[in-house]
ZAMARGU-4260 file (C-alpha; in steps of 0.2 Angstrom, whole numbers, plus 5000, padded with zeros to 4 digits):
<rodrens>
0) 5000/5000/5000 | 5007/5017/4995 | 5008/5027/5011 | 5010/5044/5003 | 4996/5057/5004
5) 4997/5069/4989 | 4978/5075/4988 | 4964/5075/5000 | 4946/5079/5000 | 4936/5087/5015
10) 4917/5086/5015 | 4909/5099/5025 | 4916/5117/5025 | 4910/5123/5043 | 4922/5129/5056
15) 4931/5111/5058 | 4930/5106/5040 | 4938/5122/5034 | 4951/5123/5047 | 4956/5104/5044
20) 4957/5109/5026 | 4968/5123/5031 | 4980/5112/5040 | 4981/5100/5026 | 4986/5114/5015
25) 4999/5120/5027 | 5008/5104/5026 | 5008/5104/5007 | 4993/5092/5004 | 4982/5098/4989
30) 4964/5098/4996 | 4947/5100/4988 | 4934/5107/5000 | 4916/5102/4996 | 4899/5107/5004
35) 4881/5106/4999 | 4874/5118/4987 | 4864/5132/4995 | 4845/5129/4996 | 4841/5145/4987
40) 4847/5162/4980 | 4849/5175/4993 | 4846/5194/4990 | 4865/5197/4990 | 4867/5183/4977
45) 4855/5192/4966 | 4863/5208/4968 | 4879/5200/4962 | 4870/5194/4946 | 4872/5176/4951
50) 4860/5162/4946 | 4857/5145/4953 | 4869/5138/4940 | 4883/5150/4945 | 4899/5142/4952
55) 4900/5157/4964 | 4883/5152/4971 | 4885/5133/4971 | 4902/5134/4979 | 4896/5147/4991
60) 4898/5137/5007 | 4915/5130/5004 | 4921/5148/4998 | 4914/5155/5014 | 4923/5142/5024
65) 4940/5146/5017 | 4936/5165/5019 | 4932/5162/5037 | 4948/5152/5040 | 4958/5165/5033
70) 4951/5178/5045 | 4952/5166/5060 | 4961/5171/5076 | 4972/5162/5080 | 4977/5160/5062
75) 4972/5143/5054 | 4985/5145/5040 | 5003/5146/5042 | 5003/5160/5029 | 4988/5166/5019
80) 4996/5160/5003 | 4993/5142/5008 | 4974/5144/5005 | 4979/5143/4986 | 4981/5124/4990
85) 4963/5122/4993 | 4951/5119/4978 | 4933/5124/4981 | 4917/5114/4975 | 4901/5106/4980
90) 4894/5089/4983 | 4883/5089/4968 | 4895/5095/4954 | 4912/5090/4961 | 4909/5073/4970
95) 4918/5064/4955 | 4934/5073/4959 | 4936/5063/4975 | 4941/5048/4964 | 4958/5056/4962
100) 4962/5059/4980 | 4971/5048/4993 | 4961/5053/5008 | 4943/5059/5011 | 4939/5067/5028
105) 4920/5069/5032 | 4916/5084/5043 | 4898/5086/5041 | 4885/5089/5054 | 4885/5077/5069
110) 4870/5067/5064 | 4871/5049/5060 | 4858/5049/5046 | 4867/5063/5037 | 4884/5055/5038
115) 4877/5039/5031 | 4869/5048/5017 | 4885/5056/5013 | 4894/5040/5013 | 4881/5032/5002
120) 4885/5045/4989 | 4903/5044/4992 | 4903/5025/4987 | 4898/5029/4970 | 4914/5037/4966
125) 4927/5028/4977 | 4942/5020/4970 | 4950/5005/4979 | 4963/5011/4992 | 4956/5028/4996
130) 4956/5031/5015 | 4939/5037/5022 | 4938/5045/5039 | 4926/5054/5049 | 4930/5069/5061
135) 4915/5064/5072 | 4918/5068/5091 | 4907/5054/5097 | 4897/5045/5084 | 4901/5026/5083
140) 4912/5020/5069 | 4902/5004/5068 | 4886/5013/5066 | 4893/5024/5052 | 4899/5009/5043
145) 4882/5000/5043 | 4876/4996/5025 | 4893/5000/5017 | 4903/4989/5006 | 4917/4978/5012
150) 4930/4989/5004 | 4923/5005/5012 | 4922/4997/5029 | 4940/4990/5027 | 4947/5008/5023
155) 4936/5018/5035 | 4941/5024/5052 | 4938/5039/5064 | 4951/5053/5064 | 4945/5065/5078
160) 4954/5082/5076 | 4953/5094/5091 | 4949/5112/5088 | 4958/5122/5082 | 4966/5109/5071
165) 4982/5118/5068 | 4986/5121/5086 | 4979/5106/5095 | 4991/5091/5095 | 4978/5077/5099
170) 4971/5066/5085 | 4961/5051/5091 | 4961/5036/5079 | 4946/5025/5081 | 4945/5010/5069
175) 4929/5002/5064 | 4925/4984/5066 | 4932/4979/5049 | 4946/4992/5047 | 4962/4984/5040
180) 4977/4986/5052 | 4988/4993/5038 | 4975/5007/5036 | 4976/5012/5054 | 4995/5011/5052
185) 4995/5022/5037 | 4983/5035/5045 | 4994/5035/5060 | 5010/5039/5050 | 5002/5052/5039
190) 4993/5061/5054 | 5009/5061/5065 | 5023/5064/5053 | 5015/5074/5039 | 5000/5083/5047
195) 5009/5085/5064 | 4997/5077/5076 | 5000/5067/5092 | 4991/5051/5089 | 4981/5041/5102
200) 4972/5025/5099 | 4955/5025/5106 | 4941/5012/5107 | 4924/5014/5098 | 4915/5020/5114
205) 4905/5036/5117 | 4917/5052/5116 | 4932/5041/5114 | 4946/5046/5127 | 4949/5064/5129
210) 4931/5070/5129 | 4925/5056/5140 | 4937/5060/5154 | 4937/5079/5151 | 4919/5081/5151
215) 4916/5070/5166 | 4930/5080/5176 | 4921/5096/5171 | 4903/5090/5176 | 4909/5083/5192
220) 4919/5099/5196 | 4903/5109/5193 | 4893/5098/5206 | 4908/5099/5218 | 4907/5118/5216
225) 4889/5119/5221 | 4891/5107/5236 | 4905/5118/5243 | 4897/5134/5238 | 4912/5140/5228
230) 4910/5153/5214 | 4913/5151/5196 | 4929/5162/5196 | 4936/5153/5212 | 4934/5136/5203
235) 4943/5143/5188 | 4957/5149/5199 | 4959/5131/5206 | 4958/5122/5190 | 4970/5132/5179
240) 4989/5134/5179 | 4991/5130/5197 | 4987/5112/5194 | 4995/5112/5176 | 4979/5115/5166
245) 4977/5129/5154 | 4973/5147/5159 | 4955/5145/5152 | 4953/5132/5167 | 4935/5125/5168
250) 4922/5138/5164 | 4932/5149/5152 | 4935/5133/5142 | 4916/5129/5143 | 4912/5146/5136
255) 4925/5143/5122 | 4917/5126/5118 | 4899/5132/5120 | 4887/5126/5133 | 4876/5118/5120
260) 4891/5108/5113 | 4896/5103/5131 | 4879/5096/5135 | 4878/5087/5118 | 4894/5078/5121
265) 4888/5074/5139 | 4872/5067/5131 | 4882/5056/5120 | 4889/5046/5135 | 4873/5046/5144
270) 4864/5038/5129 | 4878/5028/5123 | 4886/5021/5139 | 4871/5014/5150 | 4884/5003/5160
275) 4895/5018/5165 | 4895/5018/5184 | 4895/5037/5183 | 4882/5038/5170 | 4871/5050/5180
280) 4885/5063/5181 | 4883/5066/5163 | 4866/5074/5165 | 4869/5092/5165 | 4864/5102/5181
285) 4848/5111/5180 | 4856/5128/5180 | 4866/5124/5164 | 4850/5119/5155 | 4842/5135/5160
290) 4857/5145/5154 | 4855/5136/5137 | 4837/5140/5137 | 4841/5159/5140 | 4854/5158/5126
295) 4869/5160/5138 | 4880/5148/5127 | 4897/5156/5130 | 4908/5165/5117 | 4896/5162/5102
300) 4882/5172/5111 | 4895/5184/5120 | 4889/5178/5137 | 4890/5161/5146 | 4899/5159/5163
305) 4907/5175/5159 | 4903/5191/5150 | 4910/5208/5147 | 4902/5222/5157 | 4905/5237/5168
310) 4908/5240/5186 | 4901/5253/5197 | 4913/5266/5191 | 4909/5262/5173 | 4925/5253/5169
315) 4925/5238/5158 | 4926/5222/5167 | 4923/5203/5165 | 4908/5198/5175 | 4904/5180/5181
320) 4888/5172/5183 | 4880/5168/5199 | 4873/5150/5196 | 4860/5152/5209 | 4852/5167/5201
325) 4859/5167/5184 | 4864/5185/5186 | 4881/5192/5182 | 4891/5200/5196 | 4909/5207/5197
330) 4922/5194/5200 | 4929/5191/5218 | 4947/5186/5219 | 4948/5168/5226 | 4957/5169/5243
335) 4962/5152/5251 | 4977/5148/5262 | 4981/5132/5252 | 4980/5141/5236 | 4993/5154/5241
340) 5004/5140/5248 | 5002/5131/5231 | 5007/5146/5221 | 5024/5147/5231 | 5027/5128/5231
345) 5038/5126/5216 | 5034/5115/5201 | 5017/5109/5195 | 5018/5093/5204 | 5022/5102/5221
350) 5007/5114/5218 | 4995/5099/5215 | 5001/5090/5230 | 4999/5106/5241 | 4981/5108/5236
355) 4977/5090/5236 | 4982/5087/5254 | 4975/5103/5261 | 4960/5104/5272 | 4952/5121/5268
360) 4939/5123/5254 | 4951/5124/5240 | 4960/5108/5247 | 4943/5099/5248 | 4938/5104/5231
365) 4955/5099/5223 | 4954/5082/5233 | 4937/5078/5227 | 4938/5083/5209 | 4956/5075/5207
370) 4951/5059/5216 | 4935/5057/5205 | 4945/5060/5189 | 4959/5048/5194 | 4947/5034/5198
375) 4936/5037/5183 | 4951/5036/5172 | 4957/5020/5180 | 4940/5012/5178 | 4940/5016/5159
380) 4954/5004/5155 | 4953/4994/5144 | 4935/5001/5140 | 4941/5017/5131 | 4960/5013/5128
385) 4971/4998/5131 | 4984/5007/5142 | 4987/5022/5153 | 4999/5030/5140 | 4985/5033/5127
390) 4974/5041/5141 | 4988/5052/5148 | 4993/5058/5130 | 4975/5061/5126 | 4972/5073/5140
395) 4989/5082/5138 | 4987/5084/5119 | 4968/5087/5119 | 4965/5097/5135 | 4983/5104/5137
400) 4985/5097/5154 | 5003/5096/5159 | 5001/5079/5166 | 4989/5065/5162 | 4978/5057/5176
405) 4991/5043/5179 | 5006/5054/5179 | 4997/5066/5191 | 4993/5051/5202 | 5011/5046/5203
410) 5015/5064/5208 | 5003/5064/5222 | 5011/5047/5228 | 5001/5032/5224 | 5001/5024/5241
415) 4998/5040/5251 | 4984/5046/5240 | 4975/5029/5239 | 4976/5028/5258 | 4967/5045/5259
420) 4954/5040/5246 | 4950/5025/5256 | 4948/5035/5272 | 4936/5047/5263 | 4926/5032/5257
425) 4931/5030/5239 | 4932/5013/5231 | 4949/5012/5223 | 4949/5002/5206 | 4953/4984/5209
430) 4968/4983/5197 | 4976/4998/5206 | 4975/4990/5222 | 4982/4974/5215 | 4996/4984/5208
435) 5000/4991/5225 | 4998/4974/5234 | 5011/4967/5222 | 5024/4980/5228 | 5022/4992/5213
440) 5020/5009/5219 | 5020/5020/5203 | 5011/5019/5186 | 5028/5025/5177 | 5046/5022/5181
445) 5062/5024/5172 | 5076/5011/5169 | 5092/5013/5159 | 5086/5028/5150 | 5069/5019/5145
450) 5052/5024/5152 | 5041/5010/5157 | 5022/5010/5161 | 5012/4998/5171 | 5001/4987/5160
455) 4985/4982/5168 | 4982/4966/5158 | 4999/4958/5162 | 5002/4966/5179 | 5019/4970/5174
460) 5029/4985/5168 | 5031/4987/5149 | 5043/4999/5139 | 5035/5014/5131 | 5041/5012/5114
465) 5050/5027/5107 | 5047/5029/5089 | 5061/5030/5077 | 5065/5048/5074 | 5062/5055/5091
470) 5076/5060/5102 | 5072/5064/5120 | 5086/5074/5129 | 5081/5068/5147 | 5084/5050/5140
475) 5102/5056/5134 | 5105/5062/5152 | 5100/5046/5160 | 5111/5036/5148 | 5126/5047/5153
480) 5127/5056/5136 | 5131/5073/5144 | 5147/5080/5137 | 5147/5097/5147 | 5134/5107/5157
485) 5131/5121/5169 | 5116/5129/5177 | 5109/5136/5161 | 5114/5124/5147 | 5119/5106/5143
490) 5129/5099/5129 | 5124/5081/5124 | 5131/5068/5113 | 5116/5064/5101 | 5126/5050/5092
495) 5133/5049/5075 | 5146/5062/5079 | 5133/5076/5082 | 5131/5086/5098 | 5116/5095/5105
500) 5116/5111/5115 | 5101/5113/5126 | 5096/5128/5136 | 5086/5126/5152 | 5084/5143/5161
505) 5067/5151/5164 | 5060/5154/5147 | 5077/5149/5141 | 5082/5168/5143 | 5101/5170/5139
510) 5113/5175/5153 | 5131/5172/5157 | 5129/5153/5159 | 5121/5150/5142 | 5133/5162/5133
515) 5148/5153/5142 | 5141/5136/5137 | 5139/5142/5119 | 5158/5146/5118 | 5163/5130/5127
520) 5152/5120/5116 | 5159/5127/5100 | 5176/5123/5106 | 5171/5105/5110 | 5162/5102/5094
525) 5176/5109/5084 | 5188/5096/5092 | 5177/5081/5095 | 5161/5081/5084 | 5155/5083/5066
530) 5142/5096/5070 | 5131/5105/5082 | 5112/5106/5085 | 5104/5119/5096 | 5087/5114/5103
535) 5077/5109/5117 | 5060/5103/5123 | 5054/5119/5132 | 5040/5130/5127 | 5052/5143/5122
540) 5068/5140/5111 | 5074/5156/5119 | 5063/5171/5124 | 5079/5182/5123 | 5091/5191/5134
545) 5091/5192/5153 | 5082/5208/5155 | 5083/5209/5174 | 5102/5208/5173 | 5102/5221/5159
550) 5091/5233/5169 | 5101/5231/5185 | 5118/5234/5177 | 5111/5249/5168 | 5103/5257/5184
555) 5120/5254/5193 | 5129/5262/5178 | 5141/5248/5176 | 5144/5253/5158 | 5160/5243/5156
560) 5152/5227/5163 | 5137/5230/5151 | 5149/5233/5136 | 5158/5217/5141 | 5142/5207/5142
565) 5136/5213/5125 | 5153/5210/5117 | 5154/5193/5124 | 5137/5188/5117 | 5141/5195/5100
570) 5158/5186/5099 | 5150/5170/5105 | 5137/5170/5091 | 5151/5175/5078 | 5160/5160/5085
575) 5145/5149/5080 | 5143/5157/5063 | 5161/5154/5058 | 5163/5137/5067 | 5172/5124/5056
580) 5158/5112/5059 | 5140/5114/5053 | 5128/5122/5066 | 5109/5119/5064 | 5097/5128/5076
585) 5081/5119/5080 | 5069/5132/5086 | 5051/5129/5092 | 5039/5140/5101 | 5046/5157/5106
590) 5062/5162/5097 | 5063/5180/5102 | 5077/5193/5103 | 5093/5183/5107 | 5084/5167/5103
595) 5081/5174/5085 | 5099/5179/5084 | 5105/5162/5088 | 5095/5156/5073 | 5102/5170/5062
600) 5120/5165/5067 | 5117/5146/5063 | 5122/5139/5046 | 5104/5131/5044 | 5088/5131/5054
605) 5077/5116/5055 | 5061/5125/5062 | 5045/5118/5070 | 5030/5124/5061 | 5024/5133/5077
610) 5039/5144/5079 | 5036/5162/5084 | 5052/5171/5079 | 5056/5190/5080 | 5068/5203/5085
615) 5058/5212/5098 | 5071/5223/5107 | 5063/5239/5102 | 5048/5234/5112 | 5059/5238/5128
620) 5068/5253/5120 | 5083/5243/5114 | 5090/5238/5097 | 5095/5220/5093 | 5114/5219/5098
625) 5119/5201/5097 | 5121/5202/5078 | 5103/5203/5074 | 5103/5220/5066 | 5119/5216/5056
630) 5111/5199/5050 | 5095/5207/5044 | 5105/5219/5034 | 5115/5206/5026 | 5100/5194/5023
635) 5091/5208/5014 | 5105/5214/5003 | 5119/5201/5001 | 5109/5193/4987 | 5110/5209/4977
640) 5129/5207/4974 | 5130/5188/4970 | 5141/5186/4955 | 5131/5179/4941 | 5136/5166/4929
645) 5144/5178/4917 | 5156/5184/4931 | 5151/5202/4931 | 5146/5211/4947 | 5130/5221/4947
650) 5132/5239/4948 | 5122/5255/4953 | 5109/5245/4964 | 5099/5256/4975 | 5100/5248/4993
655) 5087/5259/5001 | 5072/5249/4998 | 5081/5233/5004 | 5087/5242/5020 | 5069/5249/5022
660) 5063/5231/5023 | 5075/5226/5036 | 5071/5243/5046 | 5052/5240/5045 | 5054/5222/5052
665) 5065/5227/5067 | 5058/5244/5071 | 5040/5237/5072 | 5046/5222/5081 | 5037/5210/5069
670) 5035/5192/5076 | 5032/5178/5064 | 5016/5168/5069 | 5023/5152/5061 | 5039/5146/5053
675) 5034/5149/5035 | 5030/5167/5040 | 5047/5169/5047 | 5054/5165/5030 | 5043/5179/5023
680) 5050/5191/5036 | 5068/5187/5032 | 5072/5179/5049 | 5074/5162/5040 | 5080/5158/5023
685) 5071/5148/5010 | 5084/5134/5012 | 5079/5132/5030 | 5066/5118/5032 | 5051/5114/5042
690) 5046/5100/5054 | 5027/5100/5057 | 5027/5088/5072 | 5040/5095/5085 | 5043/5077/5092
695) 5054/5074/5077 | 5063/5091/5077 | 5079/5086/5085 | 5081/5071/5074 | 5078/5081/5058
700) 5090/5094/5064 | 5103/5080/5067 | 5100/5073/5050 | 5103/5091/5042 | 5120/5092/5051
705) 5124/5075/5043 | 5118/5079/5026 | 5128/5095/5026 | 5144/5085/5030 | 5139/5073/5016
710) 5138/5087/5004 | 5156/5093/5009 | 5153/5107/5022 | 5164/5122/5021 | 5162/5136/5034
715) 5158/5153/5028 | 5171/5167/5028 | 5169/5182/5039 | 5162/5197/5030 | 5175/5211/5027
720) 5166/5220/5012 | 5148/5223/5016 | 5141/5236/5006 | 5130/5249/5016 | 5118/5262/5011
725) 5125/5276/5020 | 5120/5293/5026 | 5107/5297/5012 | 5097/5282/5016 | 5098/5286/5035
730) 5091/5303/5031 | 5076/5295/5022 | 5073/5285/5037 | 5074/5300/5049 | 5062/5309/5037
735) 5050/5294/5038 | 5051/5294/5057 | 5048/5313/5058 | 5032/5311/5047 | 5025/5297/5058
740) 5029/5306/5074 | 5020/5322/5067 | 5005/5311/5063 | 5004/5304/5080 | 5008/5286/5076
745) 5024/5285/5086 | 5031/5293/5102 | 5047/5303/5105 | 5056/5288/5112 | 5050/5277/5098
750) 5059/5290/5087 | 5074/5289/5097 | 5075/5270/5097 | 5070/5268/5078 | 5083/5281/5074
755) 5097/5270/5082 | 5090/5255/5072 | 5091/5265/5056 | 5108/5272/5060 | 5115/5254/5062
760) 5106/5247/5046 | 5113/5262/5036 | 5131/5259/5041 | 5132/5275/5051 | 5138/5292/5045
765) 5147/5285/5029 | 5144/5288/5010 | 5133/5276/5000 | 5141/5260/4995 | 5154/5261/5008
770) 5161/5244/5012 | 5162/5239/5030 | 5166/5223/5040 | 5154/5213/5051 | 5164/5219/5066
775) 5161/5237/5062 | 5142/5234/5061 | 5143/5224/5078 | 5152/5239/5086 | 5138/5250/5079
780) 5125/5239/5087 | 5134/5238/5104 | 5136/5257/5104 | 5117/5260/5100 | 5112/5247/5113
785) 5123/5255/5127 | 5117/5272/5124 | 5099/5267/5125 | 5102/5257/5141 | 5107/5274/5149
790) 5090/5282/5143 | 5078/5283/5158 | 5064/5280/5145 | 5071/5264/5140 | 5074/5259/5158
795) 5056/5262/5161 | 5051/5252/5147 | 5061/5237/5153 | 5054/5239/5171 | 5036/5239/5164
800) 5039/5224/5154 | 5046/5214/5168 | 5032/5220/5180 | 5017/5218/5168 | 5023/5208/5154
805) 5017/5221/5142 | 5026/5235/5132 | 5026/5253/5138 | 5023/5267/5125 | 5032/5281/5133
</rodrens>
């Protein structure tokens, strides 16, 4: 069976259908998006001169779906141009085009009769080997397959994407009763490696894994809230980041999903799982049904558990609902002793333990809700999944929990928590008690760099297989592959002669420890390795410089120390740039400021699709001074002077438009919202390549190093003759800034900072087409940076950013 997916068809252009099509387009799959023909012409259609035979009318729903996806926030497309990969059509005129695709995804309304009708039509055009999947969130695969041909049933499965499909990692694969094993295998490989999803294997049960457990946890939490008399906002404080859950916590998440959708999903379990011991919990509380009747559905109706309003002074505030009266009132900050203790307890695991074992109302709520979720999850194996790993991954990838239920149970201490559960009258699942009785006191453990999980069926630990192509840095540490380390960074031996430099400070902000390790790693790699990868597993590749240290040094007026710090950083990145071995950066998440400059200094970048890259220093009143300004100038102009095949250098090229592009990018602190957009902005080169699923990023970066060596790597030569635009272009930049200032678009200090950026990019006070060295430009960067650090307005911007996390316009 050919495992490649070149073309796909998506049936249904609603929010999910259109955004699934967008993600397929993002990863290079040509997609045709089909929906029904509108039932009749509308007034707007007639005004446009359309008839019932016009394509614009007949394809209206699919066209609107893509248009909506293009406007969605967060963005559904990596870059808007990817929408060109989607062809539009309708289910009457274009059904036959599906015969040429490799994969068809049905995303029509959640009604079994409508899905069956679509599949019946689909069978008239299907060719052997085409994969057919449904994006249902809870309808049975077996029920959807009824009445279909053997070929259809063998090639059918559920692929349940989570919303929004671009960002949510989870994809649940649910085979039907006759699905071929090779079909499941092909779907898993395509969804994981090409589409970028984290795949879990679920059973054909109501709501599968994530929604089954997530909705139970939410509905029980509501009842516990009512029993303990807590407020909506208090519960959201207790069920958010403090226990490793998203900021949206419980009720903000419900508002985003929609209360009607939440109840629909709960009804799926109530109707479809009559033997569930907690079936009655899936009946929504009366006050939620009343909210639905009143149209308080959440974000879609602008009011749900929360809504925007005004306080007594007329200021805009977010109001929360009183579930007893269904009236909205100003939020009251949750105050619990255990909550304050948890906030100061260290990592997520310690925070959960602090709350779980506390006795105040916050502790009681956490104990009850956590215990119910853990026991319910344990009772679902093997009903909804064969093992705990699929359950934990589903909750982490689908609900953005930092820890799955069984990982959290380990953190609480299995023996201690079970003793407390029993003391409170809970019935612990038999297999968990048997596990404890056999002397096994955790669901997971590590041995010789391998992670093991407890298997309920065998009663033994089994290795969690690590798929080929996934490199886990903690595993390298356990296998004694650390070459060098300090408090801020570690150099590992990845194997095959390639080293990996990992940052591990808060947000991977770069201070002395990371910079010294960059220099040390360069020396070690030059002598002992064939190349270097720079990457990590953190949420940020690097969020930039150590701002508190910069602010403190500037306020103390230790200018020599600050000059030394910046010069050391510059030279460390220059050492990377001209290392005699290839250097490949592997950014994912935030790559801002100095993190972006690390990438600019590398030979190549193997970037995750979800990489948010930018030189953002002007936001705190500074200029990029780790070589970022220099590199943006070079990247925007060096191609102008490449020697063509004829051997004649180009002459009389006006640099100003190209310098202006670099200036706009830096002076407006543009941040790419995806890896492909970073290429458009010039932070990355077209030769830099993307990895959609971050799990494979480090391995792909390692392969890039090896490929560069196979091609005969030669390090670049330091730039000694960089052509700069000079004082005339600098004068044009100052004129543009004056105009913007006079028009009220920028502040006095914006002018000051941006003038420094323009000065460096123009090459200083020199004539046009003057040739300068890289070191000359670095000196200009450093001089501009130091002078701005002495400005009280820049210091105020830095202080405001550190205090509030938001930029100050002063």
